[in-house]
C-alpha positions, -999 to +999 in steps of 0.1 A: +010-209+725+035-194+754+028-171+776+042-133+760+018-113+745+032-083+719+019-049+715+024-031+680+015+007+694+016+020+724-010+043+723-040+049+743-056+012+730-018-004+730-016+010+768-054-004+783-049-032+764-013-043+777-025-030+812-059-050+810-040-083+808-027-094+832+010-085+844+043-103+825+021-111+799+025-081+770+055-059+761+057-031+734+072-037+705+094-009+695+099+006+664+128-008+645+148+025+645+141+033+680+162+027+715+140+027+734+138-002+763+131-010+801+102+000+807+069+018+797+053+033+827+021+052+825-012+061+850-046+040+839-078+063+854-104+031+854-137+028+844-142+026+883-123+059+883-095+044+900-057+049+889-029+023+887+001+025+879+014+001+846+046-010+836+054-025+805+084-032+793+097-026+755+108-064+738+127-058+714+127-085+685+131-105+676+121-117+712+140-143+732+107-163+734+081-173+710+050-152+715+016-157+721+004-134+696+012-096+684-019-072+689-016-046+664-028-014+678-017+019+657-034+042+632-047+025+604-024+040+583+003+027+604-001-012+602+012-021+573+041-003+571+048-014+609+043-047+601+064-050+570+091-033+588+094-067+615+082-090+601+111-110+596+116-104+635+083-119+637+074-161+639+054-173+610+032-187+638+023-161+657-009-147+650-017-108+644-047-094+656-052-059+637-068-035+659-073-010+631-105+013+631-123+015+598-121-009+565-093-019+545-057-016+561-068-056+574-076-062+539-041-049+530-024-063+562-041-099+553-035-100+510+004-087+519+006-115+542-014-141+529+009-176+550+001-156+586-026-166+608-042-130+603-077-119+623-091-087+636-110-069+660-135-044+663-141-032+700-161-008+715-139-006+748-132+034+751-093+048+761-082+075+759-045+093+766-052+131+774-021+130+785+011+114+775+013+091+808-017+088+816-050+063+800-085+067+807-109+038+805-134+059+792-165+033+783-167-008+789-176-023+759-176-061+741-141-065+721-146-095+687-122-112+676-121-133+642-099-149+614-098-132+581-077-161+568-076-202+577-047-201+596-061-171+614-093-190+617-080-216+630-059-193+660-091-176+669-101-200+700-065-199+717-063-160+706-098-157+719-086-178+752-052-155+756-074-121+752-104-133+773-073-137+803-077-095+808-113-095+823-131-080+793-160-087+775-143-117+751-162-127+723-156-155+694-170-141+655-177-162+629-176-135+607-156-105+615-165-088+583-199-083+592-186-067+624-160-047+605-189-029+587-211-019+613-182-009+633-176+014+596-207+028+601-203+040+636-165+055+627-181+074+598-216+085+614-204+101+646-163+110+639-158+132+610-187+159+624-174+156+660-136+166+641-159+192+616-175+207+650-150+201+673-178+185+698-188+156+724-199+125+706-241+138+726-238+170+711-238+156+678-277+156+673-278+193+682-256+202+657-274+212+621-242+200+600-253+170+615-288+163+610-284+178+572-261+155+564-267+121+587-292+109+566-275+108+536-244+095+544-269+059+558-280+062+522-247+060+510-230+031+538-267+010+536-262+012+490-228+001+494-232-029+521-264-044+505-237-042+472-209-058+495-237-087+507-245-072+540-280-066+545-284-029+554-309+002+562-304+035+559-330+044+587-316+012+610-279+027+603-291+059+617-303+050+643-272+026+655-253+052+652-274+082+670-275+054+696-243+055+704-236+084+704-260+094+730-245+060+746-211+076+745-222+110+753-192+122+767-163+108+747-144+123+728-137+101+692-103+092+679-108+119+652-118+151+673-088+136+694-064+135+663-072+169+650-067+184+686-033+173+686-027+182+648-023+143+639-031+121+610-065+114+613-079+079+602-107+093+575-091+080+543-102+050+566-134+056+580-158+076+552-129+078+522-135+040+519-171+048+515-160+074+486-134+051+468-152+019+472-185+035+461-170+054+431-153+018+420-192+007+418-200+038+400-223+045+432-228+082+440-210+085+476-212+129+476-212+134+514-188+107+525-166+120+500-171+156+511-168+149+550-135+135+531-117+164+520-132+187+550-114+168+575-083+165+552-093+204+549-082+213+587-053+190+590-036+202+560-044+237+570-031+227+604+006+218+593+006+248+570+000+265+603 
């Protein structure tokens, strides 16, 4: 694999990964219609509390080298459209690593590009962007990576080696789908509630709305997961959700941040995915559907305003 890694999506997660890799390794891919060039400069506040100035080049495609990997750190709804627009300028052998929340977008990408090496990542690293040019590493975690198709599985070892240069905890997953489900559970049990209640993760267990609905969310999740061959128990799912919420007590979920900033959320790929998949299987999921509709309601109200 070559030395250059491309990152599609210069939001908080993309900027965090670019800063975590060695200087000169990562380049951001600009949108085809943009005129971005030169350097993307920002400040990284590390987990230890120090501040580091980061400068990452914008690399229009096709790149003058064979990229070692393309990390896709866009929102779930943007991943497939963005990849479709740049695919012709990306070498067929370049591994594509998907970092999206929820479920559905990863499978759509793998279906659209069946011959390309497609991998998915699930991470508990926490990063946020309180200001346009500031990224905060808010929580340490582990990143699991696994192949979604045959060529993706073949590319797993070199991709893990590449990202391990970040000195973050990187692990190879033989079954990344199970990992994606586990992350979906956490997202579904935390993100919509924090967005609707406008509270940090650690305050959820004090909220009547959360306490009234979290058991039903977990029951609907467990029902769907067991149907899909992923063993799950609703009570254990709630324990997992509340454990993560407490461990990240001061964090603002990505969905809450999106609502605060008036941006579209990933609700359709989280609770909305659970509701749609359940409906397709004639399984009831009224609470996940309700949460999806309520998040849509507040974002639609913002847009009208």
